[in-house]
BAZAPA-934185 format. One record per atom (N, C-alpha, C, O): y, x, z; residue in one letter. Coordinates in steps of 0.1 Angstrom, whole numbers, plus 2048, in hexadecimal, padded with zeros to 3 digits. Example, Ala and Ser with C-alpha at 12.3 -4.5 7.8 and 13.67 -1.06 7.14 Angstrom:
<lomars>
7C788484EA/7D387B84EA/7DF88484EA/7DF88E855A/7EA880847S/7F5889847S/80088184FS/80B886850S/
</lomars>
This chain:
<lomars>
A8A53ED0FX/A9852FD0BX/A8D528D18X/A80527D18X/A9A524D26X/A9651BD2AX/AA3511D2CX/AAF512D2DX/A97506D2BX/AA04F8D2EX/AA24F6D3FX/A994F9D47X/AAE4EFD43X/AAF4EED4FX/AB44DDD52X/AB84D9D47X/AB44D5D5CX/AB44C4D5AX/AB74C7D6AX/AAF4CDD71X/AC54C3D6EX/AD04C1D79X/ACC4AFD77X/AC34AFD70X/ACF4A6D7AX/ACF497D71X/AC5492D7BX/AB9493D7DX/AD6489D84X/ACA482D8AX/ABF479D8FX/AB8477D99X/AC2474D82X/AB246BD78X/AA7475D6DX/AA2474D62X/AA647ED78X/A9D486D6CX/A9848CD7DX/A9B489D88X/A8F495D76X/A8149BD86X/A904A2D90X/A9A4A9D8EX/A8749AD9CX/A974AADA9X/A884ABDB2X/A854A1DB8X/A7D4B8DB3X/A904C6DB0X/A8F4C7DA1X/A874C1D9AX/A984CFD9CX/A9A4D4D87X/A924D6D81X/A8F4E2D80X/A8B4CDD79X/A824CDD72X/A844DDD68X/A8F4E1D66X/A744E6D60X/A7B4ECD59X/A774F3D53X/A724FDD57X/A784F0D43X/A694F3D39X/A6C4FDD32X/A77502D32X/A5F503D2AX/A5F50ED1AX/A5F50DD14X/A58503D11X/A67514D0AX/A6550FD00X/A55505CFBX/A554F9CF6X/A4D509CFCX/A3D50ACFCX/A3E4FCD03X/A3D4F3CFBX/A3E4F9D0DX/A3D4EBD10X/A4D4DED0BX/A4E4D2D0BX/A524E4D0AX/A5C4D5D00X/A554D6CF3X/A554CCCECX/A4D4E2CEFX/A4A4E0CDCX/A3F4D6CE0X/A3F4CBCDAX/A334D9CEEX/A264C9CF2X/A284C0CF6X/A1E4B9CF7X/A384BACFBX/A3E4AFCF9X/A3F4AFD0CX/A3E4A5D14X/A3F4BAD0FX/A454B4D22X/A504B5D24X/A534B1D30X/A5B4B9D1DX/A644AED18X/A694A0D19X/A7349BD1DX/A5C49AD14X/A60487D13X/A5F480D1DX/A5E474D1DX/A6048ED2BX/A60483D38X/A6C483D34X/A6C47CD2AX/A78488D39X/A85489D39X/A8F480D2CX/A9B481D2BX/A83477D20X/A8846DD19X/A7F461D1FX/A84456D1EX/A72462D26X/A73454D2AX/A77452D35X/A78446D39X/A7945DD3BX/A86458D4BX/A90453D42X/A91446D42X/A97458D3BX/AA8453D37X/AA1446D33X/AA0440D3EX/A9C43ED29X/A97434D24X/A99429D2FX/A9F41FD2EX/A91430D3EX/A89427D46X/A9A426D51X/A9A41DD5AX/AA642DD50X/AB142CD59X/AB7423D50X/ABC419D57X/ABA421D3FX/AC4419D3BX/ABE40ED36X/AC6405D33X/AAD40AD34X/AAA3FFD38X/AA83FAD27X/AA8402D1EX/AA63EDD24X/A9F3E5D19X/AA73DED15X/AAE3D6D1CX/AA73DFD09X/AB13D3D06X/AAA3C5D05X/AA13C3CFCX/AAF3B6D11X/AAC3AFD0AX/AAD3AACFEX/AB93A9CFAX/A9C3A2CF0X/A9F3A1CEBX/AA938FCE6X/AA538ECDAX/AB2382CE9X/AAF37ECEEX/ABE378CE6X/AC5382CE6X/AC336FCE0X/AD4369CD9X/ADB36FCE1X/AD9370CEDX/AE9376CD8X/AF8376CE5X/AFC372CE3X/B00372CD7X/B0036BCEEX/B07363CEFX/B18363CE9X/B1D359CE5X/B1F373CEAX/B2F373CECX/B2D377CDAX/B26380CD3X/B3336ECD7X/B3736ECC6X/B3A37DCC4X/B31386CC2X/B4637ECC5X/B4A38DCC2X/B3D399CC7X/B3D3A4CC2X/B35396CD0X/B3039FCCDX/B223A0CCAX/B1A3A7CD0X/B20395CBEX/B11391CC0X/B16393CACX/B0D394CA4X/B24392CA7X/B2A395C9BX/B2C3A4C98X/B303A9C8DX/B283AACA4X/B293BFC9FX/B1A3BECA3X/B133C0C99X/B153BCCAAX/B023BDCA5X/B013B7C9DX/AF83B1CA2X/B023B2C91X/AFD3AFC8DX/B033B9C81X/AFF3C1C79X/B0C3B6C82X/B133BEC75X/B073CFC79X/AFE3D4C73X/B0F3D5C86X/B073DFC85X/AF53E1C80X/AF23ECC7CX/AE93D4C82X/AE23D5C81X/ADE3D4C75X/AD33D9C71X/AEC3CCC6CX/AE73C8C60X/AE83D8C55X/ADF3DDC4FX/AF93DEC57X/AF33F0C52X/AE83F7C54X/AE23FDC4BX/AE23F6C64X/ADA3FAC6BX/AC93F8C5EX/AC3401C59X/AC83EDC5EX/ABE3E3C51X/AC23EFC46X/AC23FBC46X/AC63E8C3FX/ACF3EFC34X/ACA3FBC2FX/AC53FDC24X/ACE403C3AX/ACE417C3AX/AC3413C32X/AC3415C26X/AB540CC3CX/AA8410C47X/AA040EC35X/A97415C30X/AAA400C2CX/A9D3F9C23X/A9F409C16X/A9840DC0DX/AB040EC1CX/AAF414C06X/AAB41EC0BX/AAA424C00X/AA7428C16X/A9F431C1BX/A8D42DC13X/A85434C0CX/A8F423C18X/A7E41EC14X/A7841EC06X/A6E422C01X/A88417C00X/A8841CBF2X/A8C425BE9X/A88425BDDX/A9542DBEEX/A9243DBEAX/A84441BEFX/A7E440BE5X/A7E445BF7X/A7544EBFCX/A67446BF6X/A5D44DBF6X/A66439BF1X/A58431BF1X/A5642EBE3X/A4B42BBDDX/A65431BDBX/A6242CBD1X/A5D417BD2X/A53411BCEX/A6C413BDDX/A66406BE1X/A6E3FDBD7X/A75403BCEX/A6E3EEBD8X/A6E3E9BD1X/A7D3D9BDDX/A7E3CDBDBX/A813DCBE1X/A843D6BEDX/A963CFBEDX/A9E3D2BE4X/A973C9BF3X/AA13BABF6X/AA03B0BFEX/A983A7BFFX/AA73B4C02X/AAC3ADC12X/AC03A9C0AX/ACA3ADC04X/AB7398C18X/AC1391C13X/AC638AC22X/ABD38AC2AX/AD4384C25X/AD5386C35X/AE537EC33X/AEF382C2EX/AE2372C3AX/AE8370C3FX/AEE366C4AX/AE635DC4FX/AFD369C4EX/B0336EC58X/B0635EC65X/B05354C5FX/B0835DC71X/B07354C76X/B1834CC70X/B18340C71X/B1E34FC6CX/B2934BC67X/B29347C5DX/B34341C5AX/B1F347C53X/B1D343C42X/B2234CC3AX/B2634BC2EX/B2135EC45X/B1B367C35X/B14372C2CX/B0E37CC31X/B1636FC1EX/B08370C1CX/B0B37FC1AX/B15384C14X/AFE387C21X/AFC39DC1CX/AEE39AC18X/AE4394C1CX/AF33A3C0CX/AE33A5C0BX/AE43B7C02X/AED3BEBFDX/AD33B8C02X/AD33C6BFAX/AC93C8BEEX/ABE3C6BF1X/ACB3CCBE4X/ABF3CEBDCX/ABD3DFBD6X/AC33E5BCDX/AAF3E6BDEX/AAF3EEBD9X/AB43F3BC5X/AB33EABBCX/AB73FEBC1X/ABE409BB5X/AB8401BA7X/ABD3FBB9DX/AA5404BADX/A9D3FFB9EX/A9C3F4B9CX/A993F3B90X/A9C3E8BA4X/AA03D9BA4X/AA73D5BACX/AAE3D9BB5X/AA23C0BA4X/AB53BABA5X/AA83AEBADX/A9C3ADBACX/AB53A3BB8X/AAB398BBFX/AA5391BB3X/A9A38EBB7X/AA738EBA8X/AA3381BA2X/A96389B9AX/A8C382B9BX/A92399B92X/A8339CB90X/A7F39CB9DX/A7239CB9EX/A8839CBADX/A793A0BB6X/A7438EBB9X/A6838CBBBX/A7D386BB9X/A7A378BB6X/A71374BAFX/A6936CBB4X/A71379BA3X/A67373B99X/A5937BB9AX/A4E376B98X/A5D388B9FX/A50390BA0X/A45388BAFX/A39387BB1X/A4F383BB6X/A4537CBC6X/A44367BBAX/A4135CBBCX/A4636CBB4X/A45357BAFX/A37362BA9X/A2B360BADX/A37368BA3X/A2C36BB99X/A1E370B9EX/A1236EB9AX/A23378BABX/A18378BB5X/A0F372BBEX/A04372BC3X/A1C36CBBEX/A1235ABC9X/A12353BBEX/A09359BB9X/A1534CBB6X/A11342BADX/A1A338BB0X/A1B32CBACX/A2233FBB8X/A3132FBB9X/A3932BBB3X/A3C331BA9X/A4231EBB7X/A4C320BABX/A57320BB5X/A55314BBAX/A61325BBBX/A6E326BC2X/A7431CBC0X/A7A316BC9X/A74318BB5X/A84311BAFX/A7D305BABX/A82301BA0X/A762FFBAEX/A6F2F6BA7X/A702E4BB4X/A6F2D8BB2X/A712ECBC0X/A7C2E6BC7X/A882D9BC4X/A892CDBC4X/A922E8BC0X/A9D2E5BB8X/AA12DEBB2X/AAB2D6BB1X/A952E3BACX/A992DAB9DX/A942CEBA0X/A9D2C5BA0X/A882C9BA3X/A8B2BBBA9X/A932B5BADX/A932AABAAX/A9A2B8BB6X/AA72B4BBDX/AB42B4BB2X/ABA2AABB4X/ABA2BDBA8X/AC12BAB9DX/ABC2ADB92X/AC42A4B8CX/AAD2AFB91X/AAE2A0B8CX/AB129AB8EX/AB9293B87X/AAD298B9BX/AB028DBA2X/AC3283BA9X/AC7277BAAX/AC9294BADX/AD228EBAEX/ADE28DB9CX/AEA28BB9CX/AD728FB93X/ADA290B83X/AD4282B7FX/ADA27FB75X/ACB279B83X/AC726EB7CX/AD2261B88X/AD8258B82X/AD2261B94X/AD925EBA2X/AEB25FB99X/AF3257B9CX/AEC268B91X/AF8266B8BX/AFA260B80X/B0525DB7AX/AF125FB7EX/AF1259B72X/AF224AB71X/AF8243B69X/AEC247B78X/AE5232B7DX/AF622EB7FX/AFD225B7BX/AF8239B89X/B0D237B90X/B13236B83X/B1B22CB83X/B1223BB79X/B1D23DB68X/B19234B65X/B2322DB61X/B1022EB64X/B0E21EB62X/B11214B65X/B1320BB5CX/B12213B72X/B1220AB78X/B22209B7DX/B261FEB80X/B29214B7EX/B39213B7AX/B4020CB68X/B4A206B65X/B35212B5FX/B3520CB55X/B39201B52X/B421FEB4BX/B311FAB59X/B241ECB53X/B321E4B5DX/B321D8B5AX/B3A1E6B65X/B3F1E6B6AX/B4F1E0B67X/B541D5B67X/B531EDB64X/B5F1EDB5CX/B5D1DEB50X/B631D4B4DX/B531E6B4CX/B4F1DAB3BX/B531C7B43X/B581BEB3DX/B501C7B4DX/B521BCB53X/B5B1BAB52X/B601B1B4BX/B621C3B5BX/B731BBB5FX/B7C1BBB53X/B881BBB55X/B751BBB45X/B7D1BFB3FX/B7A1B0B34X/B811ACB2BX/B6E1ABB38X/B6D19DB31X/B6119BB2EX/B5C190B31X/B561A8B27X/B471ACB21X/B421ADB2CX/B451B2B37X/B351A7B24X/B231A9B32X/B271A1B3BX/B291A7B46X/B29194B3CX/B2B18BB46X/B20183B44X/B1F17BB4DX/B17182B39X/B0A178B35X/B0517BB43X/B0C181B4BX/AF5174B48X/AF217AB4BX/AF3177B5EX/AEA175B66X/B0617BB61X/B0C176B6EX/B05166B75X/B0115DB6FX/B07167B82X/B0215CB84X/B1415EB90X/B1C167B93X/B1114BB93X/B22146B98X/B1E14EBA2X/B27148BA8X/B1A156BAAX/B1C15EBB4X/B2416CBB0X/B2A172BB9X/B22170BA4X/B2617EBA5X/B32175B98X/B3A17CB94X/B3216BB95X/B3D16AB8EX/B51167B96X/B5D16AB94X/B46160BA2X/B4F15EBAEX/B5316BBB0X/B5F16DBB0X/B4C174BB3X/B4F187BBCX/B5818DBB0X/B62192BB2X/B5218CBA1X/B5A191B9AX/B6C18EB9AX/B76195B97X/B6C186B9CX/B7B178B95X/B7F17CBA7X/B8B17ABA9X/B7A17FBAFX/B81183BBDX/B85192BBDX/B8E193BC5X/B8219EBB7X/B821ABBB1X/B8C1A9BADX/B971A9BB3X/B891A4B9BX/B951A4B93X/BA71A5B9AX/BB01ADB99X/BA7191BA7X/BB3194BAAX/BB7193BB6X/BBF18CBBDX/BAC1A2BB8X/BB71ADBC5X/BB81B4BC1X/BC01BCBC6X/BB11B6BB5X/BBA1C4BABX/BC61C4BA5X/BCF1CDBA4X/BC71B3B9EX/BD21B1B95X/BDA1B2BA7X/BE31B9BABX/BD61AABADX/BE11AFBBBX/BE81B7BC1X/BF31B4BC6X/BE11C7BC3X/BE41D3BC2X/BEC1DABB8X/BF51E4BB7X/BE11CCBAAX/BF31D8BA3X/C021D5BA0X/C0B1DDB9DX/C031C1BA1X/C0D1C0BA2X/C1A1C0BB2X/C261BCBB4X/C131C5BB8X/C161CCBC5X/C201D8BC4X/C2C1D8BC7X/C1A1E0BC0X/C1F1EEBB5X/C261EBBADX/C311F1BACX/C241DEBA4X/C2D1E3B96X/C381D8BA2X/C3F1D0B9BX/C391D6BADX/C4B1CBBB0X/C501DABB6X/C5C1DDBB4X/C491E6BBFX/C4C1F2BC4X/C541F9BBEX/C5E1FEBC1X/C4B1F8BAFX/C55203BA8X/C601FCBA4X/C6A203BA5X/C621E8B9EX/C6D1E2B9AX/C761E7BA8X/C801EEBA6X/C721E4BB5X/C7E1E9BC2X/C821F2BBEX/C8F1F2BBDX/C7C201BBAX/C81207BB9X/C9020FBB3X/C98218BB7X/C8F207BA9X/C92207B99X/CA01FFB9AX/CAB204B95X/CA01EFBA2X/CAA1ECBA4X/CB11F7BAFX/CB71FFBA8X/CB31FABBEX/CB5204BC3X/CBB210BBAX/CC6214BBEX/CB9212BB6X/CBB21CBA9X/CC7215BA1X/CD021DB9CX/CC9209B9EX/CD3209B98X/CDA201B9FX/CDF1F9B97X/CDC200BA7X/CE11F6BB9X/CEF204BB7X/CFC204BB6X/CE020EBB7X/CED21CBBDX/CF5223BB2X/CFC22DBB6X/CF6221BACX/CFC225B9FX/D0921EB99X/D13222B94X/D0320FB9FX/D10203B9BX/D1A205BA6X/D26203BA4X/D1520ABB3X/D1F20ABBBX/D29219BBDX/D3321CBC4X/D20221BB5X/D2D231BACX/D2E22EB9FX/D36234B97X/D28228B9CX/D37220B91X/D44219B96X/D4E21FB93X/D4520DB9CX/D51205BA2X/D5520ABABX/D5E204BB2X/D50219BB0X/D58227BB8X/D5F22CBB5X/D67232BBDX/D5F22DBA6X/D65238B9DX/D6F232B97X/D7A237B95X/D6B223B92X/D72217B91X/D7E219B9AX/D8921BB94X/D7F219BA7X/D88212BAEX/D8F220BAFX/D99222BA8X/D8B228BB5X/D95239BB0X/D9B238B9EX/DA6236B9AX/D9623AB9BX/D9E233B8BX/DAA22EB88X/DB3232B80X/DAA220B96X/DB4216B93X/DBE219B9CX/DC9215B9CX/DB7222BA6X/DC2226BB1X/DC822DBA6X/DD1228B9FX/DC223BBA5X/DD2244B9CX/DDB242B8FX/DE6248B8CX/DD2234B88X/DD922FB7DX/DE5225B81X/DEE220B7AX/DE5223B8EX/DEE218B98X/DFB224B98X/E06225B92X/DF122EBA3X/DF9236BA4X/E08245B99X/E1124DB9BX/E0023FB8FX/E08244B85X/E1223EB7DX/E1A245B77X/E14230B7CX/E20225B81X/E2B229B8AX/E3622CB85X/E2822AB95X/E33234B9DX/E33241B95X/E3E241B90X/E2F249B92X/E3425CB92X/E2F254B7BX/E25250B75X/E37255B78X/E3D252B6DX/E35260B63X/E2C25FB5AX/E3B269B68X/E37279B64X/E2527DB66X/E21288B69X/E1A271B63X/E1026EB64X/E09267B5FX/E0525CB63X/E0726EB54X/DFB25DB50X/DEE264B4CX/DEA270B4DX/DE7258B47X/DD6257B49X/DD0256B3BX/DCF24DB34X/DCA265B39X/DC126AB2AX/DB626AB31X/DB526BB3DX/DAA267B25X/D9E269B25X/D9C279B1AX/D9F27AB0EX/D96285B26X/D9128AB22X/D81291B20X/D7929AB23X/D82285B19X/D75287B09X/D63280B14X/D60280B20X/D5D27BB09X/D51273B0EX/D4826CB0BX/D47270AFFX/D40262B0BX/D38257B07X/D4224BB0CX/D45249B18X/D47243AFCX/D4B237B04X/D4222AAFEX/D4421FAFAX/D35235B00X/D2E223AFDX/D28219B0DX/D2920EB10X/D23223B11X/D1B21FB23X/D22224B29X/D2722EB24X/D24221B32X/D2522DB41X/D1B22EB49X/D1D236B53X/D11228B49X/D0B22CB50X/D01239B49X/CFB243B4DX/D01233B40X/CF923EB2CX/D0124EB33X/CFC259B30X/D0824EB37X/D0E259B37X/D1A25FB40X/D1F259B49X/D1E26BB3EX/D2D268B47X/D39268B3CX/D3926CB30X/D45261B43X/D4E266B3FX/D5F26CB48X/D65266B50X/D61279B44X/D6D27BB48X/D75273B46X/D7626CB3DX/D80273B52X/D92270B48X/D9427CB56X/D8D282B5EX/DA3279B53X/DAD284B5CX/DB927EB59X/DBB279B4EX/DC527FB6BX/DD427FB61X/DD728CB64X/DD2295B6BX/DE328BB5CX/DE9298B54X/DF5294B55X/DF8288B54X/DFE29EB57X/E0D299B55X/E0F290B47X/E06290B40X/E1B286B43X/E1E281B34X/E2928DB2DX/E2D28FB22X/E2B292B38X/E3429BB2EX/E332AFB35X/E382B5B3EX/E2A2B0B2CX/E222C0B36X/E2E2CBB31X/E2E2D6B37X/E3C2C8B24X/E3E2D8B27X/E4D2D2B34X/E582D6B37X/E452C8B38X/E4C2CEB48X/E492D2B55X/E502D1B60X/E3B2DAB52X/E362DEB5CX/E342ECB5BX/E292EDB56X/E392FBB5FX/E30303B5AX/E2B311B67X/E30312B72X/E20318B61X/E1C31CB6CX/E0A31FB6BX/E05318B63X/E00328B71X/DF4327B6FX/DEC31DB76X/DDF31DB74X/DF4311B81X/DEB308B85X/DE7303B7CX/DE9307B71X/DDF2F6B7FX/DE02E8B78X/DE32DEB7EX/DDF2E1B89X/DE82D4B7EX/DEA2C5B83X/DE12BDB7CX/DE52B4B76X/DD22C0B7BX/DCD2B5B7BX/DC42ACB82X/DBB2B2B89X/DC329EB82X/DB629DB8CX/DAD295B82X/DB228CB7CX/D9D297B81X/D97294B79X/D8D28BB7EX/D8A290B89X/D8427FB7BX/D7D27CB81X/D74274B77X/D7726DB6EX/D6427BB7CX/D59277B78X/D4E26AB77X/D4B262B80X/D4B269B6AX/D43257B6DX/D3525FB6CX/D33266B62X/D2A25FB78X/D1D262B7BX/D1425CB77X/D17251B74X/D05261B74X/CFD253B6DX/CFA24EB80X/CF4244B83X/
</lomars>
């Protein structure tokens, strides 16, 4: 079998080789020429965010694939933890182990404790929170009139000013609530007055037409504002009217 290469990037005139020369590595000239034509990839940060993310995804999958092959072929324990530029976490752990087991083995081998610094920070944070909680409880007791012994005159003046400021805030909120309630009751009063004027108008109109009279349609008589009262104008002599249509005029006192 004869192999012929006629690309302009390869040897000229056309280079041929036999199977024997291919096995001896003569064909590697073609591969070297192609690599020189393609050029080497410069290792530096990729500025385009889209290209950077695509490259990260491809190389991450390739790295995980190689790690899986290494774990299977060599019966090795492999664990990889990766964090992308966007903060996404990716990890690979060989099937015969866990990340925690590898970390424990790492600590036992090097005789270090990777969690000691983290534990110390947690203890320091807990101590600060306890001090803040104690301070807040102490201030609450002082505002209730307790634990005032030992305070200087300046501290007492400052405590009084803080309580006056708090009292002003509470008083302003109380006045706001009262004003809202007053506006609500005024709206109810205007509604009741309007219904009252309508009833008086219809009642006066009933004198001009004696065939109508004011009757109570049921309701609570205790309070006008506390419930709904329904009145209706209907004929004084119902037998004078016939048919399916209704001649009632109904008014409802709303809350």
